[in-house]
C-alpha positions as MATLAB code, in Angstrom:
seq = 'MHLEEVCFDPETPFVKASGMNRYRLLDPMGSLLMTLPIDGGRSHHQNLGSVRLVQPVHWSTLHWKRLVNTYRRAPYFDYWADDLEKIIRQPDSLLFDYNLRILDYLMTKLRHPLKIHVVSLDQPTSLLKKAWPPLGPYYQHFEERLGFVPGLSVLDLILQCGPNEAKAHLLERRNEP';
ca = [
      47.521  -46.409  -14.319;
      45.733  -47.094  -17.392;
      43.589  -49.997  -16.269;
      40.241  -49.417  -14.163;
      39.854  -53.283  -13.286;
      42.246  -55.546  -12.042;
      40.920  -58.985  -11.037;
      43.160  -61.145   -8.357;
      42.809  -64.856   -7.609;
      43.080  -66.195   -4.331;
      43.596  -69.583   -6.116;
      46.838  -68.638   -7.868;
      49.620  -70.326   -6.566;
      52.509  -68.695   -4.235;
      55.635  -68.646   -5.779;
      58.438  -67.953   -3.513;
      60.769  -65.013   -4.697;
      57.553  -63.933   -7.079;
      57.354  -60.220   -5.151;
      54.342  -61.103   -3.656;
      55.615  -60.652   -0.508;
      58.170  -58.254   -0.881;
      58.575  -54.354   -1.864;
      61.834  -52.333   -2.188;
      62.392  -48.896   -0.322;
      65.175  -46.838   -0.182;
      68.184  -45.836    2.532;
      70.995  -44.068    2.819;
      73.184  -47.293    1.765;
      70.665  -47.893   -1.235;
      67.985  -50.308   -2.288;
      66.105  -51.985    0.765;
      64.026  -55.299    0.625;
      61.433  -55.789    2.804;
      60.064  -58.935    3.412;
      56.667  -60.082    4.964;
      57.894  -63.004    6.937;
      55.503  -66.337    5.662;
      53.799  -68.550    8.667;
      55.413  -71.686    7.164;
      58.633  -70.195    6.039;
      60.096  -71.198    3.286;
      58.264  -74.840    2.879;
      54.716  -73.403    1.819;
      52.684  -75.007   -1.210;
      49.823  -73.013   -1.047;
      47.637  -70.887   -3.205;
      48.131  -67.279   -2.695;
      44.767  -66.576   -0.737;
      45.704  -68.952    2.100;
      48.974  -67.586    2.930;
      49.532  -66.300    6.213;
      51.324  -63.586    7.705;
      53.588  -64.301   10.665;
      52.084  -63.942   13.944;
      51.904  -61.745   16.479;
      53.150  -58.820   13.918;
      56.748  -57.785   15.396;
      57.702  -57.359   12.165;
      55.449  -54.675   11.228;
      57.035  -53.083   13.842;
      60.422  -53.004   12.375;
      58.741  -52.279    9.230;
      56.934  -49.272   10.359;
      60.768  -48.108   12.255;
      62.347  -48.440    9.144;
      59.954  -46.329    7.250;
      60.139  -43.923    9.446;
      63.591  -43.609   10.070;
      64.044  -43.633    6.175;
      61.688  -41.554    4.828;
      60.499  -39.202    7.832;
      62.047  -36.093    5.975;
      60.652  -37.443    2.764;
      58.318  -34.442    1.127;
      55.541  -36.301    1.837;
      55.547  -38.280    4.235;
      54.034  -36.221    7.004;
      50.820  -36.274    4.730;
      50.214  -40.051    5.050;
      52.285  -41.661    7.714;
      49.415  -41.618   10.088;
      47.386  -44.278    7.755;
      50.848  -45.750    7.006;
      51.391  -46.568   10.338;
      47.919  -47.781   10.439;
      48.491  -50.189    8.107;
      51.692  -51.593    8.499;
      51.432  -51.883   11.847;
      47.900  -54.064   11.487;
      47.971  -56.259    8.647;
      45.895  -58.513    7.745;
      46.628  -61.931    8.798;
      46.173  -63.680    5.095;
      49.123  -61.773    2.501;
      46.264  -61.646    0.015;
      44.122  -59.671    1.986;
      46.720  -57.480    3.223;
      47.965  -57.196   -0.176;
      44.749  -56.258   -1.608;
      43.737  -53.355    1.449;
      47.142  -51.554    0.689;
      46.851  -51.772   -3.530;
      43.149  -49.893   -2.130;
      44.723  -47.231   -0.253;
      47.274  -46.623   -2.588;
      45.067  -46.190   -5.667;
      42.777  -44.087   -3.704;
      45.707  -41.799   -2.486;
      46.396  -41.661   -6.230;
      42.885  -40.699   -6.692;
      42.841  -43.310   -9.257;
      39.266  -45.360   -9.794;
      40.752  -48.774   -9.481;
      37.810  -51.786   -9.176;
      39.278  -54.576   -7.778;
      37.686  -58.033   -8.205;
      38.317  -61.151   -6.241;
      37.651  -64.192   -8.447;
      38.701  -67.715   -9.958;
      40.258  -67.767  -13.217;
      39.147  -70.919  -14.932;
      43.025  -70.723  -16.232;
      46.007  -70.136  -15.146;
      47.582  -66.392  -16.128;
      50.835  -65.649  -16.739;
      50.832  -61.808  -14.748;
      53.079  -63.209  -12.410;
      55.627  -63.883  -15.354;
      54.873  -59.967  -16.290;
      57.801  -57.440  -14.794;
      56.407  -53.888  -15.256;
      59.183  -51.674  -16.686;
      60.831  -49.729  -13.824;
      59.802  -46.022  -13.653;
      61.842  -43.381  -15.175;
      63.795  -41.105  -12.946;
      62.170  -38.696  -10.196;
      63.173  -37.172   -7.296;
      64.590  -39.371   -4.664;
      66.111  -38.234   -1.242;
      69.643  -40.158   -1.142;
      70.004  -38.769   -5.174;
      72.996  -36.864   -4.213;
      74.793  -39.754   -2.961;
      73.643  -42.689   -4.743;
      71.981  -41.564   -7.930;
      68.713  -42.822   -8.996;
      68.008  -45.828   -7.605;
      65.190  -47.826   -9.699;
      62.859  -50.652   -9.248;
      61.316  -49.093   -5.786;
      58.057  -49.093   -4.451;
      55.294  -46.965   -5.516;
      55.095  -45.857   -1.962;
      58.881  -43.984   -2.313;
      57.754  -42.369   -5.178;
      54.305  -40.751   -3.703;
      56.232  -40.362   -0.673;
      58.675  -38.507   -2.387;
      56.502  -37.083   -4.984;
      53.310  -36.804   -4.092;
      50.317  -38.354   -4.889;
      49.699  -35.525   -7.979;
      52.733  -35.777   -9.250;
      53.407  -39.881   -8.518;
      49.921  -40.343  -10.460;
      51.259  -37.770  -13.815;
      54.585  -39.824  -13.531;
      52.664  -43.034  -13.653;
      50.439  -42.016  -16.349;
      53.569  -41.247  -18.367;
      53.975  -45.201  -18.583;
      50.484  -45.536  -20.568;
      52.147  -44.631  -23.912;
      55.184  -46.901  -23.290;
      55.516  -50.035  -25.399;
];
C-alpha cells in the first residue's frame, strides 16, 4: 500500500502455478483456491498479455455463486455485491486485462491512488518470484471454527473489515521488513 505507481509488462511469460490466475477465499471448510480457467488448459507457452480466459464464461457464474454462498453474511458484502457481480460475471477475455481491472477496482475502493502502467520492460523482472508476506490476523467470519486463515485474497479482508479498516491493515505492512 505504500506504492504510488506500479508497472505491469504484458510480455512477461505466463508461469503455471504462479498465482496469475488464482485467488484464495475462505469457506466453512478452510482456504478455497479459485482458479480462472485458461483457454488451452495447461499447454500454454505464451506471454501474460496473450493468455485468454475460457469462453463462454460458465466458470464466472460458479465463482459468483461461491462468493455469494461464502460471503453473503460478511459485514461488508452487501456494500460491494453489485460491483463485484458485474466484474466477476463479465470478465475480460484476456487474463491480463481482467487482473488489471480488478486491481484498479480494489485500489479505488480502498481510496489508494495507485497509478497502473502497462509497459514493456527491457529486462526480465523478478517480481513474480517475490512473495508478499501474509497479512496479520484480522476478523474472519469462520474464525471461531477455523482460527485465523492466512494467505487469502485482499477481497476477503475488504469484505470482512470494510475499506477503511482494510486500508489501515494493509498500511501496517509498510514498516515490515
